[in-house]
C-alpha positions, -999 to +999 in steps of 0.1 A: +379-542-225+359-515-207+335-510-235+329-549-237+321-549-200+297-521-205+281-538-233+277-570-214+261-552-186+237-536-208+226-567-224+224-584-190+200-555-178+180-560-211+178-596-206+166-592-169+141-566-179+127-589-207+125-617-184+107-596-158+082-585-182+075-621-192+071-634-158+054-604-144+033-589-171+021-555-165-015-555-179-027-520-171-055-503-193-050-475-201-013-478-208+007-458-183+031-430-196+061-447-180+061-484-168+095-501-158+089-537-146+113-549-120+123-582-105+103-596-078+067-592-065+047-577-036+024-600-019-009-587-003-021-608+025-038-607+060-009-588+075-007-561+049-011-525+062-028-499+042-015-465+053-025-429+044-005-396+046-014-361+041-051-370+035-070-338+044-106-338+059-122-334+026-105-365+012-114-389+041-142-404+017-113-416-004-100-434+026-132-451+033-137-460-004-102-476-006-108-495+026-141-508+013-129-516-023-097-533-008-119-557+013-144-562-015-117-571-041-091-588-020-116-604+004-091-593+031-095-566+060-066-544+060-048-531+089-049-493+085-025-465+097-005-436+087+032-432+075+046-441+108+028-474+108+048-484+076+074-509+084+071-538+060+046-552+038+026-521+034+008-501+008+012-462+014-012-438-004+004-402+000-004-368-011+026-350-021+036-320+002+051-303-026+032-305-059+045-326-086+039-305-117+048-333-142+019-354-132-009-327-128-041-332-109-049-366-120-014-382-125+002-405-099+037-423-093+037-459-082+067-478-067+062-516-062+089-535-045+089-569-025+087-548+007+060-521-001+038-503-025+040-465-026+015-443-045+020-406-047-001-380-062-010-344-058-048-351-053-069-380-040-079-384-076-047-392-086-043-418-056-076-433-067-063-440-101-029-454-087-052-478-066-071-489-100-036-496-114-028-517-084-059-537-088-053-543-124-019-553-118-032-583-097-055-596-124-034-625-137-035-642-101-071-633-092-080-669-103-058-685-075-075-701-045-051-685-020-059-652-003-024-641-011-024-618-041+006-610-060+017-576-075+045-573-099+073-550-090+075-520-111+080-481-113+052-463-129+048-427-138+013-418-151-010-390-161-039-385-188-035-371-220-069-355-219-090-339-189-122-350-204-125-389-206-162-398-208-188-424-213-225-419-222-255-439-213-289-434-231-318-444-205-345-428-224-350-456-252-348-480-224-347-474-187-319-487-166-323-489-127-300-474-101-280-507-097-271-509-134-260-471-135-237-479-105-222-507-122-216-486-153-199-461-132-179-485-115-167-499-150-158-463-159-138-459-127-118-491-134-105-474-166-101-441-154-128-423-170-142-392-154-172-379-170-205-397-171-230-383-198-264-392-186-289-389-214-321-385-194-348-372-219-357-381-254-387-390-276-389-424-260-391-415-222-386-385-197-363-401-170-358-372-143-382-360-116-392-324-122-415-311-092-429-282-112-441-304-140-453-336-126-467-349-158-433-354-173-428-385-151-466-393-147-471-395-185-439-388-203-419-417-185-441-445-198-451-462-230-465-494-241-445-526-238-434-537-272-413-568-281-393-555-308-376-522-318-369-529-355-407-521-366-428-490-357-466-493-348-484-464-335-496-464-299-532-477-298-558-461-276-563-493-254-526-500-249-516-497-213-485-474-207-466-497-183-430-498-200-404-472-186-396-456-154-377-425-140-353-416-113-363-397-081-344-368-071-331-387-041-321-415-065-303-391-087-285-375-057-274-410-046-261-418-081-241-383-082-225-389-048-217-424-058-199-411-089-182-383-072-167-407-047-150-424-078-139-391-092-165-390-120-186-359-127-220-366-138-234-345-169-270-347-173-286-342-207-321-323-213-328-326-251-337-292-266-357-283-287-362-316-306-365-352-296-393-341-273-421-365-278-423-375-242-426-337-233-454-332-257-472-363-247-473-348-213-479-309-222-492-308-257-495-271-254-457-266-261-461-280-297-464-257-328-494-278-339-523-300-324-509-333-335-516-360-308-482-366-296-473-398-276-442-411-260-424-428-290-426-465-291-400-476-319-378-462-347-388-433-370-371-408-390-371-380-392-380-371-357-405-342-363-415-335-328-400-299-317-409-275-292-425-242-302-397-218-302-420-187-308-442-198-275-429-178-245-443-206-222-417-229-238-389-207-228-402-205-192-408-244-191-372-250-202-358-225-176-379-239-149-365-276-158-330-264-160-332-246-126-343-279-109-317-300-128-289-275-117-297-281-082-291-319-084-259-320-104-229-301-089-207-303-120-205-271-138-218-284-171-253-293-183-259-309-218-288-292-236-290-314-265-296-295-300-292-325-325-315-336-351-340-306-345-360-308-378-377-274-380-405-282-405-430-273-380-412-240-373-416-232-410-454-230-410-460-221-373-472-184-370-456-179-335-422-192-348-424-170-378-432-140-357-401-146-334-380-148-366-392-116-376-393-098-344-357-108-335-345-101-372-332-137-376-323-151-409-340-185-408-351-213-387-315-226-380-309-188-367-339-193-344-325-226-328-294-208-322-313-179-306-333-204-283-301-220-273-284-188-265-315-178-243-310-210-223-273-209-222-276-174-206-300-188-179-275-216-171-248-190-167-270-171-142-272-205-123-234-207-124-236-234-150-222-239-186-239-256-216-228-284-237-245-287-272-244-312-300-225-300-330-255-297-352-254-260-341-220-253-356-216-228-382-191-204-396-211-175-381-221-192-349-228-170-319-230-197-294-201-200-267-211-233-253-188-264-253-195-285-285-199-321-284-189-335-319-207-366-332-205-358-369-168-358-374-136-336-374-150-308-396-174-293-371-148-297-344-123-277-363-148-250-369-159-248-333-122-248-320-112-221-344-143-202-332-132-205-297-154-230-286-142-260-263-148-293-281-156-329-268-152-356-296-175-385-299-177-394-336-198-419-351-169-434-369-152-446-335-172-440-306-208-451-311-207-484-293-244-491-302-231-501-336-222-536-345-188-548-332-184-576-357-200-588-390-237-584-386-242-619-400-224-632-370-236-611-344-260-625-317-282-596-314-298-567-335-276-536-334-279-501-349-265-501-384-228-494-386-195-513-375-171-502-350-146-533-341-124-532-311-096-524-335-115-495-349-123-482-315-087-483-305-078-462-336-096-432-321-077-401-317-097-373-301-073-346-317-086-339-351-060-343-379-048-308-392-060-289-365-032-262-358-015-262-324-030-228-317-066-243-314-056-278-301-062-265-264-099-264-271-101-301-276-111-313-241-111-351-248-136-376-260-161-401-250-179-433-261-217-433-267-242-461-258-276-454-273-300-480-265-327-484-292-315-521-295-302-525-259-329-532-235-313-552-207-281-548-185-267-580-202-268-565-236-254-533-224-223-551-209-219-571-241-220-537-263-198-515-240-170-541-232-142-544-242-146-515-265-146-491-235-111-503-228-101-492-263-119-456-255-102-453-222-067-459-236-073-435-266-083-406-241-057-414-214-026-425-234-005-406-259-013-416-295+024-426-303+024-448-271-004-469-280+003-506-292-024-526-308-009-559-302-001-553-266-036-539-262-049-573-275-031-592-251-041-569-222-078-571-232-077-609-231-063-608-196-089-585-183-116-603-202-106-635-185-107-618-153-141-603-155-155-637-164 
């Protein structure tokens, strides 16, 4: 009889939990580590208090942001206070007095009851992510006309699988203004991404103000207006250079500050030594040859433009540029490119060949490694670290930068075994400029390739077969949005969402805790809310 009573109680508890989940769905992306739905709801209304506890002076910006976001989202002005103000109908954000090692620097706990919501974390970053979870838990009721907003009761314990959770935006192929960059950052923050990789330079435009080299933005930021990208026509002498733009240093500081408030680090990318047509259009003396370079206006392959690695002035140029860039971006990492550097010009350039001989280098690939090492040392002198694309990876690499792997797990494994940290963004799962459905059904021209939402969701940043000894070097992953065929904010939104949700869950949630069917249901809810 005792066992029967126990069984009945277990079944009743299971039935209650199932009923709770059906009536109060928890639609959080990325999926939390632990989420236990409970019976009932917490109602946010005009009388709700928002309270803060153990918030230090350096975290006051967090309080301001929560207050502003709360008013903007709920269309309510909360009453503010500390823990002593918390009596009933309150939301408390509290930094733990004693560190909770289980949740780390970015994790949080959340307890939602009909009386209160209590969010606890070790840092303001954790509390900010708890706030994002609270907002997402209200999505099903956001269409209601009443100002009252219902949050389903639950207990949540959450923390990320990877420390690096990124999204990339190419602003060289097509320039996007400050307003859209902030919108992109807001989308990242919603889904707990924390690294914004800002691709600021390439063949098609130089987008960052550099005081010592004003021609970079005077000439290198502009090209002729063209209606299509799928065909290449050389720049004509009479064409006006009116299409493009760049960010002033003040605008960059504004964006960096905006991102930091949302616990997002900004990683600028300066392409070295290839993808440099915009540089050579402004400063042709840095080329190996006398070809009349212009800012590129469309597709081409291979990208032959490359800076002369045998020219000491090129080294000086890059060091000057990186010094100014380092002053603008407080995060320790700067991306210095290194991909698709076709070295045909180096093979016939007397200066480059002389550099190879003088340094005792094996070949042109070794010359590229030597160049990147010089700049990596310069960044180290500036208190910075370099990120480089995985084109530089080899069994005998002497480069100790962090490697960003776009070509797949083989390079990642080699780099990790060499002792390099690795960020994963393989073309197979993370290039969101590729088609997301059958090209015949697609409404716009995209880069050739297909990454469906399900394919994006299958992404696992940890390369299969990498031994546990080297797994610590896999920092995480990111999605990339290259913009050859994306020239408006509307197109960018269409291409990034909802695949960014899949990326977010892949880098936050443990692989064995992901559920494709459940994720589909959550995405449907989020998409309906965003509309």
